[in-house]
N, C-alpha and C positions, 0 to 999 in steps of 0.2 A: 751484729748484736747491738744492744743498747747499753750505754754506760751511764750510770746515775751517780751524782755526787750531791750529798746533803750539806747544808750549811745553816748557820743561824743559831746553833745551840749555845748554851752558856749557863752561867749561874745567876739565878734570880731569887728574890724573896717571895714567899707565899703571897698570892694575890696579884702578882705581877704578870707580865705578858712577854711572849717571845713569838717570833715569826720564823718558821723553818722554811727553807727553800730547797728544791730538788731540781738540779739542772741536768738535762739529758743531752746526749750526743750519740751519733751513729745512725739513728733512725728517727723519724718523726714521732713525737710523743702522742700525737693525735691518734695513732694506731692502737693505743693501749689505755686501758683503765689504769688509774694510778692510786696506789694505796699507801697508807702510813701504818707502820707497826712500831712497837717499842718493846724493849727487853730490859728489865731491872736485874741486878745481880742476884743469882740464885733462882731466877724465875724463867719460865718459858717465854718466848717471844709471843706477843699478843697483838691482836688487831686493834687499830685505833680508828681509822677512817678510810673510805674509798670514794673515788669520784669516777663517773663514767667517761667514756671517750670524748663526748661532746660537752661534758660538764653539767648535763641536765639532771643527773641523779647522784645523790650522795647518801652515804650510810655512815653511821657512827656507833662506836661502842657505847653502852649505857654510861660508863664512867666519865665520858668526855662530852656527852650531849649537852648543848647549851653553853659550852665553854670553848670548844674548838671548832674551827671552820676550815674545811679543805677547799681548795680552789685550784684552778689551772689556767694557764695561758698558752694555748697551743701555738700561737704565732711566735712566742718566745721560747717554746719548747721547755717550759718549766711547770712545776707543780709546787704548791706550798701548803703549809699548815699554820694557821693563825691560832695561837694558844693563849687564851685569856683566863684570868682568875686561877692561876696555877696553884696546885697543891703539892705538898711534899711527896705524896704518893704518885705524882706524875714523873718523878725522877726516874730516868732510864736513858738508854741509848735509843734514839729514834732512827728508824730506817724508812726510806721510801722504796717502793717497788712498782714494777710495771707488769700488768697482766694482759696477755693477748686475747683472753676471753672477754667476759662481760665485766662485772664488778664484784669479784669474790671477796669474802672475808676470811679466807683460809690461806695459810702460807703456801700450800701446795698449788694454789691457783695462780701464783705469780712466777714469771719467767726470769725477771732481772731484779737485782737488788743493789742498793748503794752500800757504802761502807759504814754508814751510821754517823750520827752526831750526838754528843752528850748533852743532856738537859738535866740540870740539878736545881731543885727547888728547896730553899732553906725555910725554916719556920721562924 
C-alpha cells in the first residue's frame, strides 16, 4: 500500500501563505494522481485540487483558483499545495490522497489518504 503523511499546516493571518507537503512511502507516487481535499467542522470533505501522474494536468475548485497551486516531485515522492492569499473560509483539515485512476475530483476516486493537517486562518 501507499502511506501518506501531510505536514505544513498551522495558524496564519488572512492574506498570508502556507505550503503543505505530502510525503509518500510504500510505492512510487508516480503511479498515482494526487489530490488535496479539505474538511471544515460540521461540513463534508470537499475537493480542492488534483494533479495528474506526470504533473501535466491540474484541476482546482472554483474557491481556490488563482490562489492555490498544486505540484509534485516524483523523484522525491512528494506532492504539495502552495496556498496564497488565505481567507478565513479556507480554515479546515487538509488531506492529501492518491488515486490509481486518472485525476478525479471525487472522494470515491481515491485509494489512499493521509491523516490530515490543520490549517487555521484568522481575520
